[in-house]
C-alpha positions as CSV (number, residue, x, y, z in Angstrom):
1,M,-0.3,0.1,0.3
2,L,3.2,2.3,0.6
3,Y,4.2,1.7,-3.3
4,L,0.7,2.9,-4.2
5,S,0.3,5.6,-2.8
6,A,3.7,6.5,-3.7
7,V,3.2,6.1,-7.2
8,L,-0.1,7.7,-7.3
9,I,1.7,11.1,-5.7
10,I,4.4,11.0,-8.4
11,I,1.7,10.8,-11.2
12,A,-0.3,13.5,-9.3
13,G,3.2,15.4,-9.0
14,A,4.2,15.1,-12.6
15,I,0.9,16.5,-13.9
16,L,1.4,19.4,-11.9
17,L,5.2,19.6,-12.9
18,F,4.6,19.5,-16.5
19,A,1.3,20.8,-17.1
20,G,0.1,22.1,-14.2
21,W,-0.9,25.5,-16.5
22,R,-3.0,23.2,-18.6
23,A,-4.7,21.5,-15.9
24,Y,-5.4,24.5,-14.1
25,K,-7.2,25.9,-17.2
26,G,-8.8,22.5,-18.3
27,L,-9.4,21.0,-14.7
28,I,-9.8,24.3,-12.3
29,A,-12.3,22.1,-10.1
30,L,-9.8,19.1,-9.8
31,L,-7.1,21.4,-9.3
32,G,-8.9,23.4,-6.7
33,F,-10.2,19.9,-4.8
34,V,-6.7,18.6,-4.8
35,I,-5.5,22.2,-3.3
36,G,-8.5,22.3,-1.1
37,A,-8.1,19.0,0.3
38,I,-4.6,19.7,1.1
39,I,-5.1,22.7,3.1
40,G,-7.7,21.1,4.7
41,V,-5.5,18.0,5.9
42,T,-2.7,20.1,6.7
43,V,-5.1,22.2,9.0
44,M,-6.8,19.4,10.6
45,A,-3.3,18.0,11.3
46,L,-2.3,20.8,13.3
47,F,-5.2,20.0,15.6
48,F,-5.6,16.6,15.9
49,T,-3.5,13.2,15.0
50,S,-6.7,11.1,14.1
51,I,-7.3,9.6,10.4
52,V,-10.7,10.3,10.5
53,F,-10.2,14.1,11.3
54,S,-7.6,13.6,8.5
55,I,-10.0,12.4,6.3
56,V,-12.8,14.9,7.5
57,G,-10.0,18.0,6.2
58,I,-9.7,16.2,3.1
59,I,-13.3,15.8,1.7
60,I,-14.2,19.7,3.6
61,G,-11.5,21.3,2.1
62,G,-11.8,19.1,-1.2
63,I,-15.3,20.7,-1.7
64,V,-14.5,24.0,-0.9
65,G,-11.4,24.5,-2.8
66,A,-13.0,22.9,-6.0
67,I,-16.2,25.2,-5.3
68,L,-14.1,28.0,-5.0
69,F,-11.7,27.5,-7.7
70,R,-14.8,27.1,-10.4
71,F,-16.7,29.9,-9.3
72,V,-15.1,32.0,-7.9
73,N,-11.9,32.1,-10.0
74,F,-10.3,34.9,-8.9
75,A,-9.5,33.3,-5.5
76,V,-7.3,31.0,-7.2
77,F,-4.2,33.1,-7.8
78,P,-4.5,34.6,-3.9
79,I,-4.8,30.6,-2.8
80,L,-1.6,29.4,-4.9
81,G,0.1,32.2,-4.0
82,G,-0.4,31.9,-0.3
83,M,0.1,28.2,-0.4
84,V,3.7,28.9,-1.9
85,G,4.3,31.4,0.7
86,I,3.6,28.8,3.5
87,L,5.9,26.7,1.9
88,I,8.2,29.5,1.3
89,A,8.3,30.4,5.0
90,Q,8.6,26.7,6.0
91,A,11.3,26.3,3.7
92,I,13.4,29.6,5.4
93,M,12.3,29.2,9.0
94,S,14.5,27.4,11.4
95,P,12.8,24.0,12.9
96,T,13.0,25.7,16.9
97,T,11.2,28.9,15.3
98,T,7.8,28.7,17.1
99,G,5.2,30.9,18.5
100,F,4.3,34.8,17.2
101,L,7.3,34.7,15.3
102,Y,6.6,31.2,13.1
103,W,2.8,32.7,12.5
104,L,4.0,36.0,11.3
105,I,6.7,35.1,9.2
106,V,4.0,32.2,7.8
107,I,1.8,35.2,7.4
108,I,3.8,37.8,6.1
109,C,5.1,35.2,3.4
110,A,1.7,34.0,2.5
111,A,0.2,37.6,2.1
112,V,2.9,38.8,-0.2
113,A,3.3,35.8,-2.4
114,A,-0.6,35.6,-2.8
115,I,-0.9,39.5,-3.7
116,L,2.1,38.5,-6.6
117,G,0.0,35.5,-7.7
118,L,-2.4,38.0,-8.4
119,I,-0.4,40.2,-10.7
120,L,1.7,37.8,-12.0
121,R,-1.2,34.9,-12.7
122,K,0.3,32.8,-15.3
123,V,4.0,33.1,-14.5
124,F,3.2,32.3,-10.8
125,T,0.3,29.1,-12.0
126,V,3.6,27.7,-13.4
127,A,5.9,28.1,-10.3
128,A,3.4,27.4,-8.3
129,T,2.6,23.9,-9.9
130,S,6.2,23.1,-10.9
131,L,7.1,23.5,-6.9
132,I,4.3,21.7,-5.6
133,G,4.6,18.8,-8.2
134,A,8.5,19.0,-7.5
135,I,7.4,18.3,-3.8
136,L,5.1,15.6,-4.2
137,I,7.3,13.6,-6.3
138,V,10.3,14.1,-4.2
139,S,8.0,13.1,-0.9
140,A,6.7,10.6,-3.3
141,I,10.6,8.8,-3.8
142,M,11.7,9.6,-0.3
143,Q,8.0,7.7,1.1
144,I,9.5,4.6,-1.2
145,V,13.5,4.9,0.1
146,T,13.0,5.9,3.9
147,G,9.3,4.3,4.2
148,T,8.2,7.5,6.0
149,K,5.0,8.3,4.8
150,A,4.7,11.1,2.3
151,L,2.0,12.6,4.2
152,E,4.2,13.2,7.3
153,L,6.9,14.5,5.2
154,L,4.5,16.8,3.7
155,Q,2.9,17.8,7.3
156,T,6.6,18.7,8.6
157,M,8.3,20.0,5.4
158,Q,11.6,19.2,6.5
159,F,14.2,18.0,3.9
160,D,17.6,16.7,3.9
161,T,20.4,19.2,1.3
162,M,19.6,16.5,-1.3
163,P,16.0,15.9,-1.9
164,A,15.8,19.9,-1.9
165,I,18.1,20.5,-4.5
166,G,16.1,17.6,-5.9
167,I,13.0,20.0,-5.7
168,F,14.5,22.9,-6.9
169,I,16.0,21.2,-9.8
170,L,12.5,19.5,-10.5
171,A,10.2,22.8,-9.6
172,V,12.7,24.8,-12.4
173,V,12.7,22.1,-15.0
174,G,9.0,21.8,-14.5
175,A,8.6,25.5,-15.3
176,I,10.5,25.6,-18.6
177,V,8.5,22.4,-19.7
178,Q,5.4,24.0,-18.8
179,L,6.5,27.6,-20.2
180,S,7.8,26.2,-23.6
181,T,4.6,24.5,-24.2
182,S,2.5,27.1,-23.5
183,K,4.4,29.2,-25.8
184,K,3.9,26.4,-28.7
185,Q,0.7,26.2,-28.0
186,K,0.4,30.1,-28.8
187,S,2.0,29.8,-31.9
188,K,-0.5,26.9,-32.7
189,D,-3.3,29.0,-32.4
190,K,-2.5,31.8,-34.3
């Protein structure tokens, strides 16, 4: 079961990594469900350790995310931006950062990234989906190699140097692929 979930996470990560912009355009509600589910399970994991609450967080977060993304398209970019801001905050903070300072850094990074997400929609969406896809892929590979569940890795966002370098390289390659294929698609449409 551990390997099956890792393979599914790798597939989802690859879709986001290499076709995130197209997935956004074509499958906005599904993307909203996935992102809402990630937010839901993360919020529930902050307060509860039970798998039941995690499933409730996935379902409620997924439904809310799908509705928001489908009917309030404007909300997509600040939400994606906020998620990337949270990931950046997690990456720059020391694991010992707690309390008020922790939340202040998270809120500032999320707010700045959300505003940038509104201004630079396509570039930001490509960057965000590439980064999220890369994190999913590396987390799933680490799950296979170490036996640590990908969800646990995602909740703590504590990666060693090599996985962090892998995330960076994958994200850059994914963004380049997405931007180059979207340019090719534009020239075909003309």
